[in-house]
C-alpha positions in Angstrom: -17.1 10.3 12.3 -14.0 8.4 10.7 -14.5 4.9 9.7 -12.7 2.8 12.0 -9.1 2.1 11.4 -8.5 5.9 9.9 -7.6 8.8 12.3 -8.5 12.4 11.5 -6.4 14.8 9.9 -5.1 16.5 12.9 -3.4 13.4 14.3 -1.9 14.0 17.9 0.2 17.0 18.8 3.0 14.9 20.2 5.2 15.5 23.1 7.2 18.6 21.7 4.3 20.3 19.9 2.6 22.9 22.3 3.1 26.5 21.6 5.3 28.9 23.7 8.8 27.3 23.7 12.0 28.4 22.2 12.6 29.1 18.6 11.9 26.0 16.5 10.8 23.6 19.4 7.4 25.0 19.7 7.8 24.1 23.4 7.6 20.7 24.7 4.3 19.3 25.7 3.6 16.8 28.2 5.2 13.5 26.9 2.9 11.2 25.0 0.6 13.8 23.9 0.4 12.2 20.6 -1.6 9.4 21.9 -4.8 11.7 22.8 -7.9 11.6 20.6 -7.7 14.5 18.1 -10.6 16.9 17.5 -13.4 15.5 15.7 -13.9 18.6 13.7 -11.0 17.1 11.4 -12.6 13.8 11.2 -14.2 14.0 7.6 -14.3 11.3 5.2 -15.1 11.7 1.4 -17.7 14.2 1.7 -19.8 13.5 -1.7 -18.9 10.9 -4.0 -19.9 12.5 -7.3 -17.2 14.6 -9.4 -17.4 18.1 -9.2 -17.3 20.9 -11.8 -14.7 23.8 -11.2 -17.5 26.1 -9.6 -18.8 23.6 -7.1 -15.2 22.9 -6.1 -14.5 26.5 -5.3 -17.6 26.6 -3.2 -16.2 23.8 -0.9 -12.7 25.2 -0.7 -13.8 27.4 2.4 -15.2 24.3 4.1 -11.9 22.4 3.4 -9.8 25.2 4.9 -11.9 25.2 7.9 -11.1 21.5 8.7 -7.4 21.7 7.3 -5.4 21.5 10.6 -1.6 21.2 10.5 0.1 18.0 12.0 3.5 18.0 13.4 6.2 16.2 11.6 6.5 13.3 13.9 2.8 12.4 13.9 2.7 12.6 10.2 5.7 10.2 10.0 3.7 7.9 12.2 0.8 7.8 9.9 2.9 7.5 6.9 4.7 4.3 8.3 1.3 3.0 9.6 -0.6 3.5 6.4 2.1 2.8 3.9 1.2 -0.2 1.2 3.1 -3.5 1.8 4.8 -3.1 -1.5 6.8 -0.3 0.1 6.5 -0.8 3.9 9.6 -3.1 4.3 11.6 -0.5 2.8 9.7 2.4 4.5 10.3 1.1 7.9 14.1 0.7 7.4 14.7 3.7 5.2 12.9 6.4 7.2 10.9 4.3 9.9 13.9 2.8 11.9 16.0 4.5 14.3 16.2 4.7 18.3 12.9 3.2 18.9 13.6 0.2 21.2 13.7 -3.1 19.0 13.3 -1.1 15.9 16.8 -1.5 14.4 15.9 -2.8 11.1 19.0 -2.1 8.7 17.4 -3.4 5.4 17.8 -1.0 2.8 14.4 -1.0 1.3 12.5 -2.9 -1.2 14.5 -4.2 -3.9 12.0 -5.3 -6.3 9.4 -2.7 -6.5 11.3 -0.5 -9.0 11.7 -3.4 -11.5 8.0 -4.5 -11.0 6.9 -0.9 -11.5 9.1 -0.6 -14.9 8.1 -3.8 -16.2 9.8 -6.7 -17.9 11.5 -6.2 -21.3 11.0 -9.9 -22.6 8.0 -10.7 -24.6 6.5 -14.3 -24.3 4.1 -15.6 -26.8 2.4 -18.9 -26.2 -1.0 -20.4 -27.3 -1.7 -23.6 -25.1 -4.7 -25.6 -26.6 -7.4 -25.3 -24.1 -6.2 -22.4 -22.4 -6.5 -19.4 -24.6 -9.6 -17.3 -24.5 -12.6 -18.7 -26.4 -13.4 -17.3 -29.7 -16.7 -16.4 -30.7 -17.3 -18.7 -33.6 -18.9 -22.0 -33.7 -17.2 -25.2 -35.0 -16.0 -28.5 -34.3 -12.9 -29.1 -32.3 -10.4 -31.6 -33.7 -10.0 -34.9 -32.2 -6.2 -34.3 -32.1 -6.4 -31.5 -30.2 -8.8 -33.1 -27.4 -6.0 -36.1 -27.3 -3.4 -33.5 -26.6 -5.2 -32.0 -23.9 -6.1 -35.2 -22.6 -2.3 -36.0 -22.2 -1.8 -33.3 -19.6 -5.1 -32.9 -18.1 -5.3 -33.3 -14.3 -8.2 -32.9 -11.8 -9.6 -34.4 -8.6 -10.7 -37.8 -9.6 -13.8 -37.5 -7.2 -14.9 -34.2 -8.6 -14.6 -35.6 -12.4 -16.4 -38.7 -11.3 -19.3 -36.6 -9.9 -19.6 -34.2 -12.9 -19.6 -37.0 -15.5 -22.4 -38.9 -13.4 -24.3 -35.8 -13.6 -23.6 -35.0 -17.4 -24.7 -38.6 -18.0 -27.9 -38.2 -16.3 -29.0 -34.7 -17.2 -27.5 -34.2 -20.6 -26.8 -30.4 -19.6 -24.2 -29.2 -17.1 -23.5 -25.4 -16.1 -20.0 -25.3 -14.9 -19.4 -22.2 -12.8 -16.1 -20.9 -11.6 -13.6 -18.2 -11.8 -12.2 -16.7 -15.1 -9.1 -18.6 -16.3 -9.3 -21.7 -13.8 -9.5 -24.4 -16.6 -13.3 -24.7 -16.7 -13.0 -24.8 -20.7 -10.6 -27.6 -20.5 -12.5 -29.2 -17.8 -15.7 -29.1 -20.2 -13.9 -30.4 -23.1 -12.4 -33.2 -21.2 -15.8 -34.3 -19.4 -17.2 -34.6 -23.2 -14.1 -36.6 -24.2 -14.3 -38.9 -21.4 -17.9 -39.5 -22.3 -16.7 -40.8 -25.5 -18.7 -38.5 -27.8 -17.9 -38.6 -31.3 -17.5 -35.0 -31.8 -17.3 -31.8 -29.7 -18.6 -28.6 -31.1 -18.2 -25.1 -29.7 -20.9 -22.5 -29.4 -20.9 -18.8 -30.1 -20.4 -17.2 -26.6 -22.7 -14.3 -27.6 -25.6 -16.6 -28.0 -28.4 -15.3 -26.0 -29.7 -17.6 -23.3 -33.2 -17.7 -24.9 -31.8 -18.7 -28.1 -29.5 -21.6 -26.7 -31.9 -24.2 -27.8 -32.2 -22.9 -31.3 -28.3 -22.7 -31.4 -28.0 -26.3 -30.4 -30.4 -27.4 -32.9 -28.7 -25.3 -35.7 -25.3 -26.8 -34.8 -26.9 -30.4 -35.1 -28.2 -32.9 -32.3 -27.9 -36.4 -31.8 -31.4 -37.7 -31.9 -30.1 -40.9 -33.5 -26.5 -42.0 -34.1 -23.4 -41.6 -32.2 -23.3 -39.0 -29.3 -22.2 -35.4 -29.6 -21.0 -32.8 -27.6 -21.4 -29.0 -27.4 -19.6 -26.5 -25.3 -20.4 -23.0 -24.9 -17.7 -21.3 -22.9 -18.1 -17.9 -21.0 -22.0 -17.3 -21.8 -22.6 -13.7 -21.8 -25.2 -12.8 -19.3 -26.9 -9.6 -18.1 -29.4 -8.5 -15.7 -31.9 -7.9 -18.5 -30.6 -11.2 -20.1 -30.2 -14.0 -17.6 -29.9 -17.5 -18.0 -33.3 -19.4 -16.5 -34.2 -22.8 -16.1 -36.5 -23.1 -19.3 -33.5 -22.1 -21.6 -31.9 -25.2 -20.4 -34.8 -27.5 -20.5 -35.7 -26.6 -24.0 -31.8 -27.1 -24.9 -32.0 -30.5 -23.3 -35.0 -31.6 -25.3 -33.2 -30.4 -28.4 -30.0 -32.4 -27.6 -32.0 -35.6 -27.6 -30.9 -38.9 -26.0 -27.2 -38.9 -27.5 -26.5 -35.4 -27.1 -24.7 -33.4 -24.4 -24.3 -29.7 -23.4 -21.8 -27.9 -21.1 -22.0 -24.3 -20.4 -19.2 -22.8 -18.6 -20.1 -19.1 -16.7 -17.9 -17.1 -14.5 -18.9 -16.4 -10.9 -20.6 -13.1 -11.7 -23.1 -14.7 -14.4 -26.7 -14.0 -14.0 -28.5 -17.1 -13.3 -32.3 -17.4 -12.2 -33.6 -20.9 -10.8 -30.9 -22.7 -13.0 -30.6 -26.4 -12.6 -27.8 -28.6 -13.6 -25.2 -26.1 -12.1 -22.0 -27.4 -10.6 -19.0 -25.4 -9.1 -15.5 -26.1 -10.7 -12.5 -26.5 -8.3 -9.5 -26.3 -10.3 -6.5 -28.6 -9.5 -3.7 -27.4 -7.6 -0.7 -25.3 -9.7 1.9 -28.1 -8.9 -0.3 -30.9 -10.1 -1.1 -29.0 -13.3 2.6 -28.2 -13.9 3.8 -31.6 -13.1 1.2 -33.2 -15.6 2.4 -30.8 -18.4 6.0 -31.6 -17.8 5.7 -35.3 -17.9 4.2 -35.0 -21.4 7.5 -33.5 -22.7 10.2 -34.6 -20.4 11.2 -37.8 -18.4 10.4 -38.4 -14.8 13.8 -37.3 -13.6 14.0 -34.2 -15.7 10.6 -33.2 -14.5 11.6 -33.9 -10.7 14.7 -31.7 -11.2 12.8 -28.8 -12.8 10.1 -29.0 -10.0 13.0 -28.4 -7.6 14.3 -25.2 -9.1 13.9 -22.3 -6.6 12.5 -20.4 -9.5 9.7 -22.9 -10.0 9.0 -22.8 -6.3 8.5 -19.0 -6.3 6.3 -19.3 -9.2 4.0 -21.9 -7.8 3.8 -19.9 -4.4 2.3 -17.0 -6.1 -1.1 -18.8 -7.0 -0.6 -18.6 -10.9 -3.8 -19.8 -12.9 -3.8 -23.0 -14.8 -3.3 -21.5 -18.1 -0.1 -19.6 -16.9 1.0 -22.6 -15.3 0.7 -24.6 -18.7 2.5 -21.9 -20.3 5.1 -22.1 -17.4 5.6 -25.9 -18.3 6.2 -24.9 -22.1 8.8 -22.4 -20.9 10.5 -25.1 -18.5 10.7 -27.4 -21.5 12.8 -24.9 -23.5 15.2 -24.3 -20.3 15.6 -28.1 -20.1 16.5 -28.1 -23.8 19.0 -25.4 -22.9 17.2 -22.8 -25.3 16.9 -20.1 -22.5 18.6 -19.4 -19.1 17.2 -19.1 -15.5 16.6 -15.3 -15.8 13.8 -16.1 -18.3 12.5 -18.8 -15.9 12.8 -16.2 -12.9 11.1 -13.4 -14.9 8.0 -15.5 -16.3 5.9 -15.1 -13.0 6.0 -11.2 -13.6 5.4 -11.5 -17.3 2.2 -13.5 -16.7 1.1 -11.1 -14.0 1.6 -8.1 -16.7 -0.5 -10.0 -19.1 -3.5 -10.7 -16.7 -3.4 -6.9 -15.8 -3.2 -6.0 -19.4 -6.3 -8.2 -20.0 -8.3 -6.8 -17.5 -8.2 -3.4 -19.0 -8.5 -4.5 -22.6 -11.6 -6.3 -22.0 -14.9 -4.8 -23.3 -17.6 -3.9 -21.0 -19.5 -7.1 -21.7 -16.6 -9.1 -20.1 -15.4 -6.7 -17.4 -17.6 -3.7 -16.3 -16.3 -0.2 -15.7 -17.1 -0.4 -12.4 -15.1 -3.6 -11.8 -12.2 -2.0 -13.3 -12.5 1.0 -11.0 -12.5 -1.5 -8.2 -9.1 -2.9 -9.5 -7.7 0.2 -9.5 -8.9 1.3 -6.0 -7.7 -2.2 -4.8 -4.4 -1.3 -6.4 -4.1 1.9 -4.4 -5.6 0.6 -1.1 -3.9 -3.1 -1.3 -4.2 -4.6 2.3 -6.7 -1.7 3.4 -10.2 -2.1 4.8 -12.3 -3.7 2.1 -15.2 -1.3 2.9 -13.0 1.7 2.4 -11.7 0.3 -1.1 -15.3 -0.4 -2.1 -16.2 3.4 -1.1 -13.3 5.0 -3.2 -13.6 2.6 -6.0 -17.3 3.9 -6.5 -16.0 7.5 -6.3 -13.4 6.3 -9.1 -16.2 4.8 -11.4 -18.3 8.1 -11.2 -15.3 10.0 -12.6 -14.3 7.2 -15.1 -18.0 7.2 -16.3 -18.2 10.9 -16.6 -14.8 10.9 -18.7 -16.3 8.2 -21.0 -19.5 9.9 -21.3 -20.5 13.1 -19.7 -24.1 13.1 -20.9 -24.9 10.3 -18.6 -25.8 10.6 -15.1 -23.1 8.3 -13.1 -25.0 5.5 -11.5 -23.8 3.2 -8.7 -25.7 0.2 -7.5 -26.2 0.4 -3.9 -26.7 -2.9 -3.1 -26.0 -6.3 -5.0 -22.2 -6.3 -5.1 -21.0 -9.7 -4.0 -17.7 -9.5 -2.3 -16.6 -12.9 -3.1 -17.2 -12.5 -6.8 -15.4 -9.1 -6.9 -12.1 -10.2 -5.0 -12.2 -13.5 -7.1 -12.2 -11.4 -10.4 -9.2 -9.3 -8.8 -7.3 -12.4 -7.8 -7.7 -11.1 -4.3 -8.5 -12.4 -0.9 -10.2 -10.9 2.4 -8.6 -11.2 5.8 -8.8 -9.6 9.1 -6.0 -7.6 10.6 -5.8 -4.6 12.9 -5.4 -1.2 11.4 -3.4 1.6 13.3 -5.4 4.7 14.5 -4.8 7.4 16.7 -6.4 5.8 19.6 -4.8 2.3 19.1 -5.3 -0.7 17.0 -9.0 -1.5 15.4 -9.8 -4.8 14.0 -10.8 -4.5 10.1 -11.9 -6.9 7.5 -9.2 -6.0 4.7 -8.6 -7.1 1.1 -5.6 -7.6 -0.8 -4.3 -9.0 -4.3 -2.9 -12.3 -3.6 0.2 -11.4 -5.5 1.7 -8.4 -3.7 3.3 -7.1 -7.1 -0.1 -6.7 -8.8 -0.7 -3.3 -7.3 2.4 -1.9 -8.9 2.1 -3.5 -12.1 -1.6 -2.5 -12.3 -1.0 1.3 -11.5 1.8 1.3 -14.2 -0.6 -0.1 -16.8 -3.3 2.2 -16.0 -1.1 5.3 -16.0 1.0 4.6 -19.1 -1.2 1.7 -21.1 -4.5 4.0 -20.9 -3.7 7.7 -20.9 -7.4 8.5 -21.7 -8.1 7.4 -18.1 -5.8 10.1 -16.6 -8.1 12.8 -16.3 -10.4 10.8 -14.1 -7.5 9.1 -12.2 -6.0 12.6 -11.4 -9.4 13.9 -10.2 -10.0 10.8 -8.0 -6.4 11.4 -6.4 -7.2 15.0 -5.7 -10.2 14.0 -3.9 -8.2 11.2 -1.9 -5.8 14.0 -0.9 -8.5 16.1 0.3 -10.1 13.4 2.5 -9.8 13.7 6.4 -8.6 10.2 7.0 -4.8 9.8 7.0 -4.9 6.4 5.5 -6.8 7.7 2.4 -4.1 10.5 2.0 -1.2 8.2 2.5 -2.5 5.9 -0.1 -3.2 8.8 -2.5 0.3 9.8 -2.0 1.8 5.8 -2.3 -0.5 5.7 -5.8 1.4 9.0 -7.1 4.7 7.7 -6.0 4.2 4.7 -8.4 3.1 7.1 -10.9 6.2 9.2 -10.7 8.4 6.2 -10.8 6.9 5.3 -14.2 6.5 8.9 -15.7 7.9 11.4 -13.5 7.3 14.7 -15.4 3.7 13.9 -15.7 3.2 13.0 -12.1 5.0 16.2 -11.1 3.1 18.7 -13.4 -0.3 17.1 -13.0 -0.5 15.9 -9.3 2.6 16.6 -6.9 3.4 20.3 -7.7 -0.2 21.4 -7.6 -0.5 19.7 -4.2 3.0 21.3 -3.3 1.7 24.7 -4.0 -1.8 24.4 -2.3 -2.5 26.5 0.4 -4.0 23.7 2.6 -1.6 21.9 4.8 -3.0 18.4 3.9 -2.3 18.7 0.1 1.2 19.8 0.7 1.6 16.9 3.4 0.4 14.3 0.5 3.1 16.1 -1.8 5.8 15.5 0.8 4.5 11.7 1.1 4.4 11.2 -2.5 8.1 12.4 -2.9 9.3 10.3 0.0 7.6 7.1 -1.3 8.8 7.9 -4.7 12.4 8.3 -3.4 11.8 5.0 -1.6 11.1 3.1 -4.7 14.1 4.4 -6.5 12.6 7.4 -8.4 15.2 9.3 -9.8 16.1 13.0 -9.1 13.8 13.5 -5.9 16.7 14.8 -3.7 17.5 17.3 -6.8 13.7 18.3 -6.7 13.9 18.8 -2.9 17.1 20.9 -3.3 15.7 23.0 -6.0 12.4 23.7 -3.9 14.4 24.4 -0.8 16.3 27.1 -2.7 13.4 28.5 -4.4 11.3 31.5 -3.6 7.8 29.6 -3.1 7.4 29.4 0.6 5.1 26.3 0.2 7.6 24.4 -1.9 10.1 25.1 0.9 8.0 23.8 3.6 7.4 20.4 1.5 11.1 20.2 0.9 12.0 20.7 4.4 9.5 18.2 5.7 10.5 15.7 3.1 14.1 16.1 4.1 13.3 14.8 7.5 11.9 11.6 5.9 14.4 10.9 3.3 17.5 12.6 5.0 18.5 9.3 6.8 20.0 8.1 3.5 22.0 11.3 3.0 22.1 12.8 6.3 25.1 15.2 5.8 23.3 16.7 2.5 20.0 17.0 4.3 21.6 18.5 7.0 23.5 21.1 4.8 20.3 21.8 3.0 18.4 22.5 6.3 21.4 24.8 7.4 21.0 26.7 4.3 17.4 27.1 4.7 17.4 28.2 8.3 20.2 30.7 7.6 18.0 32.1 4.8 15.0 32.4 7.2 16.9 34.4 9.7 18.3 36.7 7.2 15.2 37.3 5.1 12.6 37.0 7.8 14.0 37.8 11.4 10.5 38.5 12.5 9.6 34.8 11.8 12.0 33.1 14.2 9.0 31.7 15.9 6.7 31.0 13.0 5.9 27.8 11.1 9.1 27.5 8.9 11.2 27.6 12.1 9.4 25.0 13.6 9.2 22.9 10.4 12.9 23.0 10.3 13.6 22.0 13.9 11.0 19.3 13.3 13.0 18.0 10.4 16.2 17.7 12.8 14.1 16.1 15.1 13.1 13.2 12.5 16.6 12.6 11.5 17.9 12.5 15.2 15.3 9.8 16.0 16.1 7.8 12.6 18.7 5.1 11.6 21.1 7.5 10.8 21.0 9.1 14.4 24.6 8.8 15.0 26.1 10.6 12.0 23.1 13.1 12.4 24.3 13.8 16.1 28.0 13.9 15.0 26.9 16.8 12.3 24.9 18.6 14.7 27.8 19.0 17.1 30.4 19.6 14.6 28.4 22.9 13.3 26.7 23.7 16.7 28.5 26.9 17.0 28.7 28.0 13.4 26.4 30.9 13.8 22.9 31.6 15.6 20.7 30.3 13.0 22.3 26.6 12.9 22.6 27.0 16.7 19.1 27.3 17.3 18.2 24.6 14.4 20.3 22.1 16.1 19.2 22.7 19.8 15.3 23.0 18.5 15.5 19.6 16.9 17.4 18.1 19.9 14.8 19.3 22.7 11.9 18.2 20.4 13.6 14.8 20.0 14.2 14.5 23.6 10.3 14.9 24.1 9.6 11.8 22.1 8.6 8.6 24.1 8.4 4.8 23.2 5.1 4.1 21.1 4.2 7.9 22.1 3.1 6.5 25.4 2.7 9.0 28.2 5.1 7.4 30.4 7.0 5.5 27.8 10.7 5.7 28.1 12.1 8.7 26.3 13.8 7.8 22.9 16.9 9.8 23.4 17.4 8.7 27.0 17.2 5.3 25.8 19.6 5.8 23.2 21.9 7.2 25.8 21.7 4.5 28.1 22.3 1.9 25.3 25.6 3.6 24.2 27.0 5.1 27.5 29.0 2.0 28.5 30.4 1.6 25.1 31.5 5.4 24.6 29.7 5.8 21.3 28.4 9.0 19.5 25.3 9.0 21.7 27.3 8.8 25.1 29.4 12.1 24.0 26.7 14.0 21.9 23.9 13.7 24.1 25.2 15.2 27.2 26.9 18.1 25.0 23.7 19.0 23.3 21.8 18.7 26.8 24.3 21.2 28.4 24.0 23.6 25.5 20.3 23.6 25.5 20.1 24.2 29.4 22.5 27.0 29.2 21.0 29.0 26.4 18.4 31.3 27.7 16.1 30.7 24.5 16.1 27.0 25.4 16.4 26.7 29.0 12.8 26.7 29.9 11.8 24.0 27.2 14.7 22.0 28.1 14.0 21.8 31.8 10.4 21.1 31.0 11.5 18.0 29.0 13.6 17.0 32.1 10.8 17.3 34.6 8.8 15.2 32.3 11.6 12.6 32.3 11.8 12.7 36.3 7.9 12.1 36.3 8.4 8.8 34.0 11.1 7.9 36.2 8.9 8.0 39.1 7.0 5.2 37.3 9.7 3.3 35.4 12.9 1.8 37.1 14.6 1.5 33.9 14.1 5.3 33.3 15.4 6.2 36.6 18.7 4.4 36.1 19.2 5.7 32.7 18.5 9.4 34.1 20.8 8.7 37.2 23.4 8.1 34.6 22.9 10.9 32.3 22.5 13.7 35.1 26.1 13.6 36.4 27.2 14.2 32.9 25.1 17.6 32.6 27.0 19.1 35.5 30.6 20.7 34.6 30.1 24.2 36.0 28.5 25.4 39.3 25.7 26.9 37.3 24.8 23.6 35.8 24.6 22.2 39.1 22.5 25.0 40.6 19.8 24.6 37.8 19.5 20.7 37.9 19.5 20.8 41.8 16.7 23.7 41.8 14.8 21.5 39.6 14.8 18.4 41.3 14.3 20.2 44.7 11.4 22.2 43.7 9.7 20.5 40.7 5.8 19.8 41.4 4.6 16.4 41.0 1.7 15.2 39.0 -1.6 17.5 39.5 0.4 19.8 41.6 1.6 17.2 44.2 4.8 17.6 45.9 7.9 16.7 44.4 8.2 12.8 43.5 10.3 10.6 45.5 12.6 9.8 42.6 13.6 13.5 42.5 15.3 13.1 46.1 17.2 9.9 44.8 18.3 11.7 41.6 19.5 14.6 43.7 22.0 12.5 45.2 23.8 11.5 41.9 24.6 15.1 41.3 28.4 15.5 41.7 29.2 18.0 44.5 29.3 21.7 43.7 32.6 23.2 43.2 
């Protein structure tokens, strides 16, 4: 069964997806059929988590083909819109998701920053703030001057510091636990400084917990004489080397009456029955920034700097204290006129890039490979269900582990993973939100980066900065593309889109083209979505790729191109329709026996998507202009139009028909829809190849009108425009007089009322 929140591969058939209609239409099914629960046979998740060798993969191809069910373009588009990550979703809704759906007239031109974020900053900043740099492994005394400089800008909650000082005076040992880079080291140094110790010495972070007392003794203790302090930052612990109570008691005995020890650990440290532990709560970013600015600028300048919009944006992104301290240094240079506002605005992204680089440059003792796999998975599934993200991250971990050392058997701990600690490392958060499914919204526990840019920066860093990870990443993405859940496949596509924006030739050769030439429908669909989303984030040359594929000899690549035209076409409707006309003419010339085949239906569905997009008016005008060019183009236009007429608001069975609603909203204005919709309706009803599917759609409209007054009024306004000849009158009159109601009932009452609006037969 599917994980709640992800619908199976087949999706819904859609209102115009049943077989038996005119060429290209697929025949209109009952409106709203897309809301019907799909066949559970396609409801497959990631079958087995471990990577497969080539022979084993071939063994599963038959099974994959059995559960590979084609999905019509409308349903696939709805899945893409429902599961696109937030870094792309605003642009997606506007650029290929808007259109003639009531209330969805978004005219935004797309995500304006994603391209810059993916390609990265060009400026390099180098700062070294005392107290905020990563601790070294060597022991030694910290100069008193450094402590004084830290004290000038140190800020923290007074009650928190008072409590920690009291505990340190009493116990002489304090374990300060908190997230990485939240100022724990600075807090430890300032606690000792406020105690008035004569000196502060750092201890080697690689000190074994069992050797802690010996390390303190070797470093010198204060049995007699002035008080001395010791700091061990980021103590390294493992499951086989935990920090235990006896280690701390022995260290305390060694410290003597005038010695103090503070050990900082992160949230993932392995502690067993440890006393003297306290959680560190960092101060707010604005407090840290204000404190640092006041050490270098006067009060008036500090106030002006804090009011800069670039500063407000920086503070809203939840940066770490060390990043805030570096930002304060940058603002000092800005106040002195050394740099401009562009550098100030860019610094937030620079800090994010530096954090991501640190994640993947850390060795295994600091950040485990499994945690790095989780970071990559979270970047791909940002804002998705946490359980699903954790599931696919374990799969990636196995691929990475196999790349690192094929002789080892990949091992994934089943239990023991703390969600909070995992998200804390990733600077992410958990939240609850409904997830789009074929059956309606389902509440889910989800996870996302606090900074929405993190996913784009991270994927770029992994792909370009760590090429040795590419084989594992490619294998992982291929497994995701084979998953039965639309959410998983969509996120595979969005991930590849980011990779393509970073390195188009590699992404095309290693991932997109193999998907595009696959015999499996769902692989080709992921290729479609990858190219669509890549175009959305301004990857160059995507239209050129589609043009070449559409004109090429590979039928699978032509299929990919045609479906992608329906998604990116609203940005360039004339070019998209020209390519579709060329493709349909080629089909009629080269394969006259396939006019009812898959490619003909795909071409019509692409026109359907364009008609229901934000570019509906120019698309409709283009269809009218070329309607009588030739038989192939004529069938393409009418097939797509009849398909579009079968779509309803929210795919509800009795939702208002989208094309009818379009007509109702433009009829009184005399716009393109007011003229073009009646013209194409008359053409479809009078063409023997389209008469039956067109009448079937009209019957569905009448049944909807029987339940919705607004639909009845709209249909009453349209029907008179469909009668210009006696034959047209007879056709509509016969439909309204003889059409059965639902479940074989007599004609609905609304049919008689609509019959009265038809003009008199001449």
